N, C-alpha and C positions, 0 to 999 in steps of 0.2 A: 448356804447358797456360796457358790463360787465367785470369784473374781470376774470371770468372764460372764456369766449368768446376771451378776449385780450390775455390769456394764451393758448389758443388751436391755433391761429392763430401765435403766435411766434413759436410755437411747429412745425406746417405746414411748416411754413418757414425754419424752420433752416432743417427740414427731404428733404424739395426740395432741399436745398443749398448743403446737403450732397449726394443725389442722382446724380444731375448735376454735381458736382465736383467744383463749383463755389465760393469756399471758397480761403484760401490763401496757398494751396500747388502747387500753378503753373499751373494745369491743363485750366483754364482760359484763360491764356497766351498763352499756346501751342496750342489751340483750334484757338485762334484768328491767330496765325502765319499761319495755313494752310488754310485759307481761301482764300488767293489770287492764290495759287496753281490751285484752281479750274477752274480760267482763262484759263489756259494751260494745260488743263487736254487731250487735242488732242495732246500733245508732250510728255504726262509723264502718261498717262492712260492706259488701255486695247485696243488693237488695235480694229477698227471698224469694224463691218460685214457691209460693203455698196454694195447696187446694181450695176449695170454696171455701170462703170465709165461714166460721161459726156464727157472725153478726149479720148476715144475708138476711136471715127470716126476721130480722128484728127491723128492717128500714119500712117504713111507712113512705109509699110513692104515690104523687098525683095522677087520678084516674085520665084517662084519655091522652096522657104523656106517654111518646113515644121514645124508643132507645136513641141514643145521640151515639151516633159512630165514630166522632171526633173526639170524643172523652172516653178514659177509661173506667169500666164500673167494676168493683171488686174489693177483695179485701187489701191492706196494705199494713207492712210494717212500718216501724220509723224511720228506718233508712230510706224505703221508697217513698214516703211523703216527705222527709226532707229533701230528696232529689228532685222531686217532682213537682210539689204543690207550695212548699212553704216560700214564705216570700222573706223570713229574716231565720234560715237555717240554726246558726249558732243560737239564738233565743228558743227558738222552737224544740231544739235538740235537749237545751236546760228544763224547758218546761216540762217536756215527756220525760225524762229522767227524773225528774222531780214527782212526778206523778205516777211513776211505778207503769208506764203504758205497756199494755198487755198485746193488743193489736187494734188493729182500725179496719174501716170499711167505708167506701165511698161510693156515691150512684150518681149519675145524671140523666136527665131527661130533656126532652124537646116538646114544647107545646105543639098540637097538632099542625099549625101554622108555621112552626120552626121559627117564630119570633122569640120565645122567651125559654130560656134553660133553666133548669132546677137542679140544684146540687144539694145532697145530703152527706155529711161525714160523722162518722161514727167513733169516737176515741174510749175505749174501755182501759179504765187506770185500776191501782191497786184499791181504792177505797173510794166511798161516798165523800168524803174531805178531801181526797185529792183531785177528785172530779171538780169539786168547786173552786179548786184551786187553778186548776188548768184552763177552767171555762174562762174565769177572770183573765189569765195571763193571756191568752188568745184573742179575747174580744178587746182588751186594751191595745192591741196592735194597730187597729184602725180608729178613727175617729167618728164617733156615733152620735149625733147630737139630735135626730127625731126618732124619738121612740115611739111605737104604739104599742094598744093593751092587748098584751098576751099574758097570761096569767104564770106567775113563777119562769119568767122568760125575759132574756135579754133581747132588745130588739131594735131594728133603727130602719127607716126607709128614706131615699134619696132618690133626687134626679141630678147627676153631674155630667160635667164635659172631661170627655175621654181624649187626651192629646194625641195618646199611641195610636187610634183609629178614626181620629177627627169626628167623631160621634157622641151623641147623647146617650147616657146610661140609666136606665131606670134599675134601683136596687131596693129590695126588700128582703130582709135578714132577720133571722130569731138563732140565739142560743140557750140550749136547755141542759142544764146537768140533772140527771136523773139516775140515781143510785150512784153505780160507779162509771155510768156511762155520761160523755159529754155529747151533745147532738148540737151540729151546725147546720142550719136551713136558709139556703138563699135561691132567690128568683131574679134573675138578672135581664134584662131586654134592653137592647140597643137600637140606635135608629138615627136616620140623617139629622144634622142641627136642625134646629126650628120644628121638628116631629114634638106633638103633645104625647108627653109618657107619664104614667100613673106608676108606681111601684105597685106590685101586687100582692098587698096586705092582707087581703082576705083569704088568698089562698095560702099563705104562711100560716096565717091562725088557725086556718083548718089543719094543716099539715103536723102544726105543733102539738095541738091538742091528740090527733093520731097516733102521732110519734110517743107522746107521753103515756096513752092507752096502751101502745102495744108494748114499751117497756116495764110498765107496771102490771102487766097482766100476771096472775099466778103461776104460770108456766114458766116465766121468767125471772 
């Protein structure tokens, strides 16, 4: 190599280093630190636009209840769950990562008189053991002091004051861990203060049984 050729090579190398930021200004170390985040992009990136969820056919819905136009129904990623429904995104992100979260599904329905809203959420995890851990972690985020009898399920029924809407709210809920799946069922009814409300534990009990039957069917 001639002296002129060597000089040109050094000049080109210097220009490339300046363009790529691989000098001593710290840009190279910042780039390396960002690389692991790509592995968890499902939990930190933009929500995916997915087709029909594979979990849709596994959901047991109450008969007679109708579509709820004000609330979306369909599959969700970890990101869309954290951005849309999570009350504590930092905690839920850790729970979903630890559970090896695969995919989820959420559906809402309204009673014929539009007074009660039913919500079901399915979380598919990496294993039955991880489903048990995720169920416990999600359930412990709220206070539950009034359980009712549903086999192999966590349950709670309560009537409380909602300061945000200045209404009374009756809630019946159940959580199940079935194989790799965590299922959360809720029926919520709101009314003016002074209205006598009763949590619909009967319907939740029936739906919990139907949901367990659906998820333990041989085809699944």
